[in-house]
N, C-alpha and C positions, 0 to 999 in steps of 0.2 A: 609475515609468515610465505612459504611457499606458492606459487601462483595457480597449484591442482587443490590448493587445499581451501585461499579466497574463495577460489570459483565455487567450488561445492559449497562453503558459508554462504554465499550469496543464492545459492538454488533452494536451500535451504529455509533462510530465512524468507525469501520473495515467491519462492516456486513460478518464477516466472523467465525473463529475457534475465542473460547475464548483463548486468553493468556494475560500474563503480560510483558508489554514491559518495558525492560531497558535499560538506555544508559550508558555507560562508555567511556573511552577515545578513540578519535575514529579516526582511517587511512582509508577515503573509499578506496572502493574496485567497488562502481558505475560504473564509467568509464570505469573501465575492466570488467565489464560484457558486456558493451555495446559495448566495442570492441571484445567481444569475439561472442557473438551474429550477429557483421558485419562479421565478418570474414567467417560467412556462407555464405554472397551476403544479401544486400538489400533486394533481391526479396524474400526471405525465410521467412522474418518479419511478422508474422502475427497482432498481438497485443502489445502495451507497456503503462504498466501505471505504472503513478509516482504519491505518496501519500503522504502527511503531516499534521500532525497537533500538536496541543500543546494548553494548558492552556490559557485560554484568561485574567480570571479576577475572582472575587467570588460574585461580585454584582449580583442585580435582573435585567436581562434586559428584557425590553419587547418588544414583534412583530416586532415593529416600528425601534429599533433599530438595533433589529440581519437583518434586512432585508437592515440600511440604512449600517451596518458593511461589507455586503454579496457582497452589491452593488460597496462598496468602493474596495471590496478585485478585486473582479472579472474587476475592471479597472484595475488596479494592473497588471493583466495577460492579459492585452488586450481586455476585453471581455464590450464593452458597449451598444452594441443593439440585439435585436434578443435571448434574453433569457427568459425561464421562472422562477419562484420565488415561492416558495410556500412554508407552515408553517405546519407542522405536530405535533400531540398533542399527549401524551402519560401519562395519570394522570398531576402530574406539571411539568412534563417532556415536554421539545419543541425543534424541530429540524427545523430550515430554510432552505431551499436548494435551493440556485441557478442553473441553470442547463442550458449551451450552445451547440448544436450539430452543429460541424463545418464538413467542408468537409474534415480536415488531423486529425481530433480529435474534443473529448469533453471537457468539463472546467465546475469540478461540486463544487462549493463550499459550505461548510453546517458551522452554528454557532449553536451550541447544547449547550442549559441550561438544567443542569439536577440538581432538586431539593432535596435536603434531609433534613427529620423530624428528628430532633433530639428526645431527651427522652421525655425532656420538652416542646415539643411542638412546638418548634420554627424550623422555614423552613431555611435554610441555602443554598444558590446555588454555581456551578461550570460551567465555562463557556470555550466551546473552539473551536478550530475554526479547521475543517480541508477544506483544498481542494488538486482535485483530477486532474487529467490532463492525458487523454488515449490519445497513441497517436495511427492513423492507419496507417497500414504497412507500408513504408519505413518513415516513419514520427519519427518511435520510434529512428531512427541514433541518434535522437536529445534530448534524453531521458534526457540524464545525465545534458545538458545542464536545463532543466525544472529542476531537484533535485536543481540544483543551486540557479536557480530563484526563485523556491520555500524558499529555506531556506532563501535568501537577505531579501525576502518579510518578513516573519516572524523576521528576526535580525533586521529587521528597524521597527517593532513593539515591539523590546524590549524581544524579545523570541526564546526560542532553541524549535526549531521543530524536533519532531522523523517521521523520513522518510522509506518508503517503495517501492523499486522498480521493478519492474515485467516485466519481457520481453518475450512473446510468438513466437517463428519458428517453420517451420515445414521443414520436411527433405517426399521424396518421399516412399513408401513404410513403409512397418512394419521395425521398426528395431529390430533386433534379442536382446536378453539380454547380447550376449558380448559387441553387440554394443550398446547399452543401458549404463553398468556399465563403458566402454571405457570412453563416454561420461560424465560422472558423473562424474569420476575420473579425468579427464579434466579439467573438469570444478571445483573441489573442491581445483585442487591443484594451480589452476590459481587464487583463490582468499586466497589462503594461508589457506584454513580449511582442516580439517579430520573429515572424514564419524564418524555419530554420531550413525545413524539408520537409518535402509531400511523398505518399510513399501510396500506393497504390497494389493491392495483391486480392488476389479470390473474393472480390467483389467486397473487399475492407480498401476504405478511404482513411489515410492515418497522417496526419497533421503535427509535426513537430514545431514545438519555438521555446524563445529562451525569452525572459528578462531579469534584468540585473541587478533587481530588484528583488527578486525572490529567492530566499536564501539556499533550499536546497536544490541541486541539481546532479544530471546523473550526463553520461557522455554516454551519444549517440554517434558510434568512430568518433571521426575526433572532433567532432562539437556538440558543445555544451547543450543540454535540453532540462529545461522543467517545467513546461506546460506541454499538455496532450491533449488531443481531440481526434478521436476515427469516429467513423461513419458506419453501420450496417444496413442491410436491408434483408428483413423476413419478408419473404414472398409467402407462405402460407398466412401468417398474421397480417399483411400488407401493414407494414409500420417499419418506419425506419430508428434505429437506435441511435442517440448522440450520447458518444461515452467524453468523456472530459475525468482529467485529471492534473493534479502537480505532485510529484515531478512526472511521474510518468504513469502509465497505462500499464498493473501489471497482471490484466484477464485476458484467458483465452475467448476468441469469439466462436 
């Protein structure tokens, strides 16, 4: 796959920073992440997102085929009606997206087709399936169960999914630097990870960590990263948001 196409694929799948995702031997830490956020009280949970994606096949898929796949996968998630479905094209690349807005969370299923043109003019295809569940408020306490559900769906299809879990909680007032450092250290310790880098920009404090016993990781520069925590302060609401993710935060603040 050409570098340009690989970058395009990741932007489509994650809609965030461009990172190369790797899979190693996995010891899940998603449940510990949920437990830690839960320990702060369910009322403090703002939102949680579970994502999973995997390579589907290398055949050419028609729009009707992508729509059928998306609908069948939505049914596996219990979504049978009240959804919107649309297909977007970018050259020979196409994304069919099914979206359902719910009371306690939103569900999104994407079937993505990437078309690559070889030097001899032959067009080859790669298809990917991405599913995302965004849980609202206290519903995030079930985030880990959804990770398992998504992994099971992919397994039934004969695929191994790459997963990403993100949780956002809030505390009243503006946290001090020492409080943020202590919170980050506690999170990294609970994940069995060590700090790799700390970055500050536009009022955001971002800390990257790595634990060798966590299966999935990304590269941040030349370093492996699979634990991520960030802090943002909302002056109008006078609350500090704590963002935690495995393996990385793919949200815009």
